C-alpha positions as CSV (number, residue, x, y, z in Angstrom):
1,M,53.7,115.3,131.5
2,E,55.2,116.9,128.3
3,W,54.6,121.0,128.2
4,P,54.1,123.0,125.6
5,R,57.1,126.0,124.8
6,Y,55.3,129.2,126.3
7,S,54.3,130.8,122.6
8,N,52.4,127.1,122.1
9,R,50.7,128.0,125.9
10,F,48.0,130.5,123.9
11,D,47.1,128.0,121.1
12,E,46.4,125.1,124.1
13,L,44.9,127.5,126.1
14,I,42.5,129.3,123.5
15,G,41.6,126.2,121.7
16,E,43.1,127.2,118.4
17,E,45.7,128.2,116.7
18,I,46.6,132.1,116.7
19,Q,48.7,134.5,114.4
20,K,52.2,135.0,117.1
21,Y,54.0,138.6,116.2
22,K,57.4,139.0,117.5
23,A,57.3,142.5,119.2
24,M,61.0,142.4,119.8
25,K,61.3,142.2,115.8
26,Q,59.0,144.7,116.0
27,E,56.6,142.6,114.2
28,F,52.9,143.9,115.0
29,P,49.8,143.1,113.2
30,E,47.8,145.9,111.1
31,N,44.3,144.9,111.5
32,P,44.0,142.7,114.7
33,E,40.7,141.2,115.9
34,V,41.9,141.3,119.3
35,V,45.3,141.5,120.5
36,I,47.1,140.0,123.6
37,I,50.4,141.4,124.7
38,S,52.4,138.6,126.4
39,G,55.2,138.6,129.4
40,S,58.7,139.5,128.6
41,T,62.3,139.4,130.4
42,T,63.0,143.2,129.8
43,G,62.0,146.1,131.8
44,I,59.5,148.5,130.3
45,Y,61.6,151.6,131.3
46,E,64.8,150.7,129.4
47,D,65.5,152.0,126.3
48,E,64.6,149.8,123.6
49,E,63.2,151.0,120.6
50,W,60.6,148.3,120.1
51,I,59.3,149.2,123.5
52,D,58.4,152.2,122.0
53,K,57.0,150.8,119.1
54,L,55.0,148.8,121.4
55,V,53.3,151.0,123.5
56,E,52.7,153.0,120.2
57,K,51.0,150.7,118.2
58,T,49.3,149.5,122.1
59,R,47.6,153.2,121.9
60,K,46.3,153.1,118.0
61,Y,44.6,149.7,118.8
62,I,43.1,150.4,122.1
63,E,42.3,154.4,119.8
64,N,41.0,152.0,117.1
65,D,38.8,150.0,119.3
66,V,40.5,146.8,119.4
67,P,40.0,144.6,122.4
68,V,43.3,144.4,124.0
69,L,44.7,142.1,126.8
70,G,47.8,142.4,128.5
71,L,49.8,139.6,130.8
72,C,52.3,141.0,133.2
73,F,54.9,143.2,130.9
74,G,51.8,143.3,128.8
75,H,49.8,144.8,131.3
76,Q,52.2,147.4,131.8
77,I,52.6,148.2,127.8
78,I,48.9,149.0,128.3
79,A,49.5,151.2,131.6
80,K,52.2,152.9,129.9
81,A,50.0,153.9,126.2
82,M,47.1,154.9,128.2
83,G,49.3,157.5,130.1
84,A,50.3,155.7,133.3
85,E,53.9,155.1,134.8
86,V,55.4,151.7,135.6
87,V,58.6,152.4,138.1
88,Q,60.5,149.4,139.5
89,M,60.2,147.9,143.1
90,D,62.8,147.1,145.6
91,D,62.0,143.6,145.6
92,Y,60.5,140.4,143.9
93,E,56.6,139.4,143.8
94,I,56.7,135.8,143.2
95,G,55.0,132.5,143.8
96,Y,51.3,132.2,144.4
97,R,50.6,135.1,145.7
98,P,46.4,136.4,146.9
99,V,45.2,139.0,144.7
100,E,41.8,140.2,145.7
101,F,39.3,141.2,142.8
102,R,37.4,143.8,142.1
103,D,33.9,143.5,140.2
104,S,34.7,143.6,136.1
105,E,33.5,141.2,133.5
106,I,36.9,140.0,133.3
107,F,37.0,138.5,136.6
108,E,33.3,136.6,136.1
109,G,32.8,133.3,137.7
110,L,36.4,134.1,139.8
111,D,36.1,134.6,143.6
112,S,37.0,137.9,144.9
113,V,40.3,136.6,146.6
114,E,42.4,134.1,144.1
115,Y,46.0,132.9,144.2
116,P,47.7,133.3,140.9
117,F,51.2,133.1,140.3
118,N,53.5,136.6,139.8
119,T,56.8,136.9,138.6
120,H,57.9,140.4,138.9
121,Q,60.0,143.6,139.5
122,D,57.2,146.5,138.1
123,K,54.4,147.9,139.2
124,V,51.5,150.3,137.4
125,I,51.3,153.7,139.4
126,D,49.5,157.4,138.7
127,M,46.4,156.0,136.3
128,P,45.0,158.4,134.3
129,E,40.7,158.6,134.6
130,D,39.8,156.0,131.5
131,L,41.8,153.9,133.8
132,E,40.4,151.7,136.5
133,P,42.4,149.5,138.4
134,I,40.0,146.6,138.9
135,A,43.0,143.9,141.1
136,E,45.4,144.2,144.3
137,S,47.8,142.3,145.9
138,D,49.0,143.5,148.9
139,I,52.6,145.1,147.3
140,C,51.1,146.6,144.4
141,N,48.0,146.7,141.7
142,Q,47.3,143.6,139.7
143,G,44.6,144.5,137.3
144,I,43.1,147.8,135.1
145,Q,40.7,148.2,132.6
146,H,39.5,150.7,130.5
147,R,36.5,152.6,131.7
148,S,34.9,152.4,128.3
149,K,36.5,149.9,126.3
150,P,37.6,146.0,126.3
151,V,40.4,146.6,127.0
152,Y,42.3,144.9,130.1
153,G,45.4,143.9,131.5
154,V,47.1,141.8,134.7
155,Q,49.9,142.0,136.7
156,F,49.8,137.9,137.3
157,H,50.5,134.9,135.0
158,P,47.4,132.7,134.5
159,E,49.1,131.5,131.2
160,L,52.3,129.7,132.8
161,T,53.0,126.3,133.5
162,P,54.8,124.4,136.4
163,P,58.7,124.5,134.7
164,I,58.3,128.1,133.5
165,K,57.7,128.8,136.7
166,K,61.0,127.1,137.9
167,K,62.6,128.6,135.7
168,A,61.4,132.2,136.7
169,V,62.7,131.1,140.4
170,R,66.1,129.9,139.3
171,T,67.3,133.0,137.7
172,K,66.2,135.5,140.3
173,E,68.2,137.2,142.3
174,L,66.6,135.8,145.7
175,E,68.0,134.4,148.5
176,E,68.9,130.5,148.4
177,Q,66.1,129.7,151.5
178,R,63.7,131.9,149.6
179,K,64.2,129.8,146.5
180,K,63.7,126.4,147.9
181,R,59.9,127.6,149.9
182,L,58.7,129.0,146.3
183,M,59.9,126.0,144.5
184,K,58.6,123.8,147.4
185,E,55.1,125.8,146.6
186,I,55.2,124.9,143.1
187,N,53.4,122.4,143.1
188,E,49.9,119.9,142.4
189,P,47.6,121.5,144.3
190,N,49.3,125.2,143.9
191,Y,48.9,125.2,140.4
192,E,45.1,123.3,139.7
193,R,44.0,126.2,142.4
194,A,46.1,129.1,140.2
195,Q,44.6,127.3,137.1
196,R,41.0,129.1,138.1
197,V,42.3,132.6,136.6
198,L,42.3,130.8,132.7
199,K,38.9,132.1,132.9
200,I,40.1,135.5,131.8
201,F,40.5,134.2,128.5
202,E,37.1,133.2,128.6
203,N,35.9,136.4,130.1
204,F,38.3,138.2,127.3
205,F,37.0,136.8,123.9
206,E,33.0,137.1,125.5
207,A,33.6,140.7,125.6
208,A,35.4,141.1,122.7
209,R,32.4,138.9,120.7
210,R,30.0,141.5,122.5
211,H,31.9,144.4,121.7
212,H,32.0,143.3,117.8
213,A,28.7,142.1,117.5
214,S,27.8,145.2,115.4
215,G,30.8,144.3,113.0
216,S,34.3,143.0,113.3
217,I,36.8,146.0,113.3
218,G,39.4,142.9,112.1
219,D,40.5,139.7,111.4
220,E,43.4,137.9,113.4
221,K,43.5,137.1,116.6
222,V,46.8,137.7,117.5
223,T,49.5,137.4,120.6
224,S,53.1,139.1,120.9
225,E,55.7,136.6,121.2
226,R,58.3,137.0,124.6
227,T,60.1,135.3,126.9
228,V,57.9,135.7,130.3
229,K,59.9,137.8,132.7
């Protein structure tokens, strides 16, 4: 099977072509209808001007009631924009892992425990009052939402294809035995099971439509184009 490039994966999942911006080049939409912030190979705590700018822009989107969905790094950007802290863990959380979901419209139609793919070494802590935790693994927070706005973040990756998952494992500094086990687990049954969490895209756009029911605040569906972390 021929898999799409990471940036084109969102067109496939959403069912239409969306406008993409490269945050690393400080490209940001000015009047978006919704925003999806994707993953990155860069750590959010790294001293990069574009990260600070992305946090600032995300804060403005949230203040202006723009629906926002963050994936992995994007989840952390939302958290930081709202005043939470993101720290590095001692080890990677990587592979298909059980994640417990709380009651949230972003998880509508999903089981209380699903098995999405994770690949990260950072986690969100010390959340402000406006930010509600909505998912956890046995290692760290896996989901957040704004208490009154359609703003959501998930630490896991619902969007990754098997080739990208394998690349994520190969490029990590892990024990060889652990790498072999993780590579073996990237198989069709586990991939199909993890596909269930793609429902969050449908749920996100449904939440955005409800939010815009009284009038749209923008005219672009956008995503920040990155290399997945």
